N, C-alpha and C positions, 0 to 999 in steps of 0.2 A: 343471716341476710348479707353480711359482709362477704363471706366466702361465695355465696350464690351469685353476687353481682360481679365480683372481680376475678373469680377463678379462671374463666376462659381467657380474659384479657391478659392476666398475669402470665399464663402459660405461653401465649403468643409472644409476649415481650421477652420472656426468659429464653425462648427458643432462638432468638436473634443473637444472643451473646455467645462468644466462644467459650466462656467459663461461667455457665449459669449458676444461680444460687443453689445450695444443696436441696432446698425444698421450696417449690413455688408457693405452697400453701402458707409459708411463713413470710411471704413478701407482700408489699403493697406497691401501688403505682401512683405516679405523679407526672402528668403530661400537661403541656401548655394548652391554653384555651384555643389557640389557632387550630389545633388538631382535634380537640375534644368537643368544641362548641359548648363548653361549660358542663359537660357530663360530670356528675358527682360534685360539681361546684369547686373543683380543685383549682387553685391559682399557683402556677409554677413559673419561677424566673431564676434559672441557674445558668451560670457561665462556667466554661472550662478553660483552663490555661495549661498549655503544654510545659512540662519541665523535663530535665534530663533523665528523670527516672519514671516518668509517666505523666500524670495530670493532677491538677488540683481543681476542686469544685467549690464555687462560692455562690451564695444566693439563698433562696428560700422556696419552700413548697408548703402552701397553707391549705388547710381544710382537706387533709389527706385521709381518705377512708381506710380504716384498718391499721393505721400506723401505730396505734397504742399497743397492739399485740404482735406486731411484725418484727422480724429480725433484719430484713433487708428492704431496701426501697429501690424500685426500678423507676428512674426518672428521666425526663428529657432535659437536655442542656444544649447551650449554644457555644461551640468552640470559638475561642478568640481568634480573630484574624482570618476566619474562614466562613464561607457561606454554608447554609444547610443546618442540620441539627444532628445530635448524637444521642444515643441511649446509654445511660450510665447506671451501673449497679453499685449501690452504696450500702455498706453495713451500718446499721443504725446505732452501733456503739463505737463508731470511728472517732478518733480524736478530732476536735474542731467541729463536731456535729452535735447539736442540741435539739431536743424535741419537747414540745409542750402539749400535754393532753388537754383537750377541751373538757368542759363539764359534760355530763351525759347528754347525748343529743336527743332531739325530739323523736327520732326514729328508733323504736325498740330494737335492741341488738346491734345497732350500728354505733361505732365509736370513731371519732375523728381527732386529729391533732395537727400541729404545725411542726415543720422541720426547718432548722436554720443551720447553715454551714458556712464556715470561714476557712478557706484554703484546705479543705479536706483532701487528703492524698487518695488518688484513685489509680490503681495499676492499669496498664494497657489492656489486660485481658478482661477488664470490667467496663471497657468503653468500646462502642461500635458506632461508626458513622452510619447514618441512615440515608441512603440514596433515595431519589424521588420514588422509585418503584416500591421501596420498603415503606416509605411514608404513606403511599397510597394503600398498601396492604394493611398498615396499621389503622388507617381510617376505616377500612372495611371491618377490622376486628372491633373497633369502637362502635360501629353501627350495630354489630351483633350484640355487644354489651348493652347498648341503649335499648334495643328491642327486648333483651332479656329483662331489663329493669321494668320496661313497660308491661311485660307479661306478668311480673310479680305484682305490679300495681293493679292490673286488671283482676288478678286472682283475689287480691285483698278486697277490691270493690265487690266482686261476686259474693264473697263470704259475708260482707256487710249487708248486701241486699237480701241474701238468703236469710240472714238472721232477722232482718226487718220483716220479711214475709211471714216467718214463723211467729214473730211477736205480734204483728197485726192480726193474724188469724186467731190468736188466742186471747187477745186483750178485749175485755168487755167495754162497751161504750153505750151509754143511755140504756135502751131496752134491748140492745142487740150486741153486735161486735163492731170493733173499729173497722173491720174489713167491709162492713155494710155501707160505709160512706163512699159515695162515688169519687169524691175528690181524693180520697186515700187510695182507692183502687187504681185510679188513673196515674197517680204519682208513682205507684209501684211499677206500672207499665213503663213509664218514662225511665225510671232507674234501671229496669231490666234491659230496655232497649239500649241504653248507654253502655252497659256492661257488654252486651253481645256485639255491639258495633266496635268497641275496643278490641274484643277478642278476635273478631274477623279481620280487622285492620292489621293487628299484629301478626296473625296467621299469614295473611297475604304477603306482608313484607318479609317474614321469615322464609317463606317459600321462594321468594325472589333471591334472597341471599344464598339459599341452598342451590338453587338452579344456577346462579352465577358461579358458585364454587365448582359445580360439576362441569360447567361449560369450560372453565379455565382451570384445569388440573395443575396445581403448582408443582414446579420442578425444584431445582435448587433454590435456596433463599434468594440468591442474586437474580433469579429469573422469575420472581414472584409476580403473579398476574395483577393487572389493574382491576380492582374490585368494582369499579364503576362509581363515578360521582353520583349517578342517579340513585344508587343504593344508600349512600350517605344522606342524600337529601330526603329520600323516602323515609329513612329512620327518623330524621328530624321532624318530618311532618307527622309521622305516627306519634312521636313523643309529644308534639304540640296538642294533638287531639286527646291522647290518653291523659295528659296532665290536667286538662280541663274537665273531661267527662268523668274520670274516676273521682275527682274531688266532688263534683256535683252529685254523683250517685251515692257516695258515702255520706255526704251531708244530708241527703234525703233520708237515708237509713237512720241517721242520728235523730232527725226530726220526729220520726215515728216513735222513738223511745222517750220523747219528752225530756224531763229533767235528768233521767238516767244517761242520756246521751252526752252529758257534760261532767260526769263523775269520773275521776281518774281511775277508780277501781273497776269501772265497767269496761269490758272489751270494746264495745261499740264506740265509746268516747276515744279510746286509744287508737282505734282504727281510723277515725277521722283525722286525728293528729298525724298519724303515719301516712295517710293518703296525701295530705297537704305537703308534708316534707318530702315524700317520694317524688311528687311532681316537681319540686325544686331540684332534686338530684338528676332528673331527666335532662335538665340543662338546656342551653340554647335559647336565649331570649328572642332570637330571630328565626325560629323554626318556620313560622308561617310565611316568611319571605323566601323560603327555599322552594316554593312552588315552581315547577318548570314552566317555561313559556307556553301559553295556551295556543294551540294551532289555529291558524286562520281557516274558517270554514270555506269549502269550495262553493263557488256560485252554482246554483241549480242550472241544469241544461235547459235550453229554450225549446227543445223538441225531442221527441223520442229518437234514440239512436239505433233502435233495433226494430225490425219488423215482427220478430217472433221472440218471446221470452223463453230462454232455455230453463230447464229445471235446475234449481239451485244445487251446486256441487255438494256431495256428501262424503267425499273421500277424506276430508280433514276439517277440523273446526276452523282453521285459518282460511281454507278455501271457501267454506260456507259463509263466513263473515264477509270475505271479499266479494263474493257473489251477491250477498244480500245488500251490501253497500252500493254495488254497481246497479242493481235492479232499482233501488230507491232513487239514486241520483239520476239515472238515465231515463227512467220510465214513469216514475211516480212524482218526484219533486217538480218537474216542469208543469204538471197539471194542477198542482196545488192552488195557485192563484185563481184559476178558473173555478175550482171547486169551492174555494172560500167565498168567492163573489156571487156564485150562482146556485146556492142552495145545498151544496154538498156533493159527495162522491157519486159517481155513476156506476153502472154495472161494469163498465170498462175496468175499473180498479179490481173488481173481484175476478174478472176473466184473466187479467194480467197475473194477479197473485196466484190464482188456481193453476195457470199454466206453469208457473215456476215451482209449484209444490208447496207454497207457503202454508196452506190450510191443513196439510197432512204432515206437518213436521213431527208431531207426536203420535201419529196414527201408524200402526204396523204396516209393513209393506204388503202383507197378504190382504189387507183391507183397502189398499190403494194409496197408502201414505208413504212418507219417506222413512219411517221407523227410527226417528232420532229422539232426542230428549229435550227437556224444557230449556236446557242451556242453549240449544240452537234456536228455540223459539224466542228466548230473551234476546239473543244476538240480533235477530231480525227486527224485533221491536225497537232495540236501540238504534239500529240503522234508520228506521223510519223516524224516530224521535230526533236524530241528529240532522237529518236532511229534509224532513217534511214537517208536519204539524201534528198536534195531539189528536185532532179529529180523524185523520187517516189511521193513526195507530189504534184508536178506539174502535173504529168500524172493523178493521181487520182482526183485532184481538177477540172481539165477541165471537166471531166465526171460528177462529183458531183455538182459543183457550176456554171457551164456554160451550158453544153449541156442538162442536165436533166431539169433545170429550163426553158430553152427556149422551150423544147418539152412539158413540163407540161403546161406552160402558153399559148403557141400559136399553139400547135399541134392539129390536128383534132383527132377524135377517131381512125381513121385508122392509123394516125401517131403514136399514143400512143400504139396501139396494135402491130404495126410492129416494132417500134424502141424503144419506152420508156421502155416497160416492159422487153424486152430482155436486154436492157442497165442496168436496175436496178439489174438484176440477174448476170450481168457480162458476159453474153453470147455475147453481142454486144459491140464493142468499138466505141466511137464517137470522132470526132475531129472537132474543130471550125476553119474554114479557113477564116481569115479576113485580115491579113497583106499581103501586096504586095511588090515586090522588088522595086517599084518606091517610096515607102514611108511607114512610120510606123504608127504613132498615128494620123496623119491628114487624117482620113478615107474619109471624104467628097471629098477632092481634090485628094487623092492618089489612090482611088479605080478605076482601069481600067478594071477589069474583067467585062464582060457584059453578060447579059442574054437577047437574042433577041426573041421576040414573033414570033412563027410560027403558022401555022394552027392547029396543033395538040399538041402544047406544047411550049417548049423553047429550044434554042440552047445556050450552055454555052461556052464562050471563055475567056481565060485569064490565069493568073499565080498567085499563092499564095506561100508564104514562111514563115518560122518559125512557122509551124503548129504543135503543140504538138499532139502526138499520130498518126499523119498521116500515118507513115509507117505500122502500124498494125491496122488501123481503118477499120471498116466495112461501116461506113457512115460519110459523111462530112456535116457540116452545113456551107454553103458557102454564103458569102456576095457578091452580084453582082449588078451592075448598070443596072436598067431596064428602066430608063428614062434619056437619055443623058443630058438633061438640067434641070433635076429635083432637083439638089443639094442634100441636106439631105433628101428630100422627094422622091428621085428617085432611092432608093436602096431597095433590097428585099433579104430575106433569102431563100435559097433553100436546100432541103435535097437531097444529091447526094451519092448514093451507090458507093463505090470505085471500084467495079467490072464492072462498066459501060464502054462501049467503049468510047474512048476519054478522059479518066482519067488516067494520068500517075503520079505516086508518086515515089519520090526518098528520101532516108534518107540523112539528112545533118549531117556532123561531126562538133560538137560544142565543144568549150573549156570547158564549164560547163554543168551541168544537164545531165551528161552522162547516167544516168539511165533512162532518159526520151527520148523517140524516137521522134525526131524532123524532119519534112519533108518539102520538097518543092513539089508543085503540079502544073501540067500544064493541062489545059482543052483545048482540040482541037475538036471542033465540037461535043461537048457532048450534046446529046439530052435528054431532061427531059420531063416527062409528066406534065400535068396541076397540078396534086396533089402533085408535088414536092415543091410547094411554102409553106414555113413555116411562118405562121402569115399573116398579111395583106400586100398586095402588096404595095411597096413604103414606108413601115413603119419600115424597118429593123433598121434604126438608133434609132428610138424610142424604139424598142424592146431591142436593145443593151444597150441603156442608162438605161433601167429598170434593166438589168442584171448586169451592171458594179459594183454597190455598193457591191453586194454579192461577186463578183469575187475579187474585190480589198481588201475587208476585209479578205477573205480567203488567198490571197497572203500575206497580212500583217502578218497573223497568222503564216504562214509557215516561213517567214523571221525571225520573233522574236523568234520562236522556234529554228531556226538555231543559232541565236545569243546566246540563253541560253545554248544550247548544247556546243558551243565553250567556254563559260565562265566556265561551269562545268569541261570540259576536261582540260582547261588551269590551273584551280585551283589545279589539281592533279599533275602537273609537279613539281618535287622537287625544281628546281631552282627558280620557281615562288613563291612557298609557303614559302621559306626562305628569300625572298626579301621584305623588308618593302615597298619599292617604287612600286614594282609590285603588291603587295597585295592592296595597296591604290588605284592603277589604276584600278584593278579589281573591288574594292568596288565602285568606282565612276561610272563605267559602269553598275554595278548592279543597282544602284539608277536610272539611266536614263532608263534602261531596264524595271524596275518595273513600272516607270511612263508610258512608252509606252504601256506596257501590260495592265495597268489599263485603259488607254484611249481606247485601242482596245476592252476590255471587255465592257466598257460603250457604245461604238458604236454598238457592236453586240447586246447588250441588247435593245438599241433603235431600231435597225433594226427589232428585233423580236417583238417589240411592235407595229410595223407598221408605225413608224415615218419616215420622209424623212431623209435619211442618206447619201445623195450624197456628201455633204461636209465632213462629218465624214470619209467616205471611201477614199476620195481624200487625206485628211490630214493623215490618217493612212498609206496610201501607201507611201507618201513622207517621213514621219517620220521614218517608219519602214525600208525603203530601206537605207536611210542615216545612221541610227544608226547601223543597222546590218553590213553594210560595215565597219564602224569604229570599231566595236567590233571584227569582224572576222580578219580584218587586224591587229588590235592591239594585239589580242591574238597570232597571228602568230609571231609578233615581240617579244613578251614576251617569247613564247615557244622556239624560235630558230629553228635550223635545224630539230628538231623532227616534227615540223609542216608540213614538206614536205615529210615525210616518206610515204611509200606505204599506200594506202587508207585502207588496211585491218588492219593496226596497230591500237591499241586501242586509242592512243592519237593523231592520225593523223588528221590534219585540212585540208588536201589537198582537199577532195571533197567540203568542205564548201568554201574554197578559190576560187575554180573554179565556184561554183554555185552562190555565192552571187551577183556577178556583173550581171549575166544573169537575175536573179530574179527581179532585180530593173527595168527592162524594160518591164516585163510582165504586162498585163492589162493597158498598156499605159506608156510611158516613164515618169519619174518624172517631167521633164520640162513641158510636155504637161498636166500632171495631175495638176500641180501648176496653169497652165492657167485656167483650168476649175474650180479649187477651188477659184481662184481670182474672176472669173466671179460670182460665187455664193455669195461670200462675198460682192462684190460691188452691187449685186442685193438686198442686205438686209438680208442675212443670219446672224443670231445672233452669236456673239462671244462665249457666254456661252450657255450651253445646260441644265444646272442643274435645278431641280424644285425649285420654290420659290425664284426667284432672289432677292437678298438683296443688298442694296446700302452700299458702304463703307463709311468711315468718310468724304470722299471728294465727291463733286458733279461735274460732268463734265459740261462744259458750253453747252448751246444749240445752240451756233453759233461759227463760226470760226473767227479768227482775221480779215480776209479780209472783213467780212460782217458788221463790226462795222462802 
């Protein structure tokens, strides 16, 4: 553990000296808190005094990691009578230097000690002054060390949660298994989500460090590049999140082991102790206050700035994001107040989005789409969430990320010609009718709508509710039971034009998502031809399962964009900006939001690579829903009465307060989604998704206590 944490930092420091130590591996480091922000908990206060033959060092370095086994110490010191700082190499057996070893630390494999020096002689070759550019480079190296320690903590948590999953799956409870208890399954889901969010957050920060390093190729040491204050701050925010989340995840893993989680001889008990101590070593009591200033949102345009919507640019992701933001700000956001007040979006929204190519983001060019990936689709949803409201995002997402994929994957050429291509152009509006009044997310048992085979087709009977876009839709994708005793294999999708006899649609008045038209539908003796079947007969649930990851990732993107918009708006409220308590609370939410966004980005990237992302999507949905609700409600509390002003006011949070609760049940309620995620976890889905899994300093046991 000691070598893993300090090896890279020690190598950087040794490279700054004209006469480096014989072996960097036999060295330890001691830097001041002003540079380290408390990394490893080291306290260093050393002064240098110039003499005729060199220098003398006086002072102390406390809580130094690895000093017990080291031969040299690389430390920071303040030269007398001069500004700035210096790097000093001290042999730990030098006259005038004493060191005291601590008792064995709480962290397995890590040993600490204190070093005291009184006029220790230091030759010129072992002292180098650090100009500002080298101090900045050193801070960049410290950011990398902090991220590496966060990575080790995340791996420790992953091993603990994996051990808990195995333990829960094997442990008997009452007349079944512990894993049969819903509260246990949901706790496993929460712990797994925390580990994956830590992993994604660390991955994102490490990529930024590597990108910054490639962008600024270092030349000679005196020309070392500025590593970027934002990287240092980003590492501190990652450390803040990991320190909290890892401890919670390992604590949950310990709870599953009952009394064994408190025995020193048990690996899981030592893992908890190590996770707590590692979170201390990550340092920086003020990491959450390192949040950068939140940008002030631009005011929506009062009228459309263009007569014709150009197709969104596809030459680069940056150009696509810029085009999406411009489309939303100039042509969609100005119409939102009218849609919110007058019953919802109109066909104009779909015509604008279709002209820009929004609905064909993930449709191949040969089918009339843009041929891009889900990352681009999520970029557009974020643009809508940042400058519009959740109702607009919901109406567009159903068409883009549910209806279009179902038609693309399972439609015949006739279906695509009649429905898909007009849908992509925004000329046709689609709705997906799945939920019924008798039940929500339990589709297998709740679906009562039937399609009965007749000689020349099908007869549809039943009722659907909470159907997005239904009041203005041209075609419905309807889930109906075709085999009364077929269970999950007894349901089929049908394409139902809304102008058919026997189809009655009414608009529902909802508390939230007022821009989205939501409807209830009644089918009474609705006759359908044979070619109304979408996909394979009896396989609708399989088709839906294939579509759910994309839908849930899209919903998550919309919710997190809503949360970020609320943070930005709340940061502009004068009463919030002048309150240290409110500012600190916003900074804490920003850290959690960054972690959730990093996890979503990683899940979308895996989706686009073709990986199985069912668990990713379930975790993203539950995490995003809970966090967005907390942020929106918290922002309203900090903002005060202004949060409830008319929705047209610049700082109003009213639409988001209405929308956030409704969004959490779209794509499956959070409780149901947790059940499906738990099933994936207990079937063997891995806790970590990153490439090249590495073991932490501790090894999980291959058996549970009950098996000994």
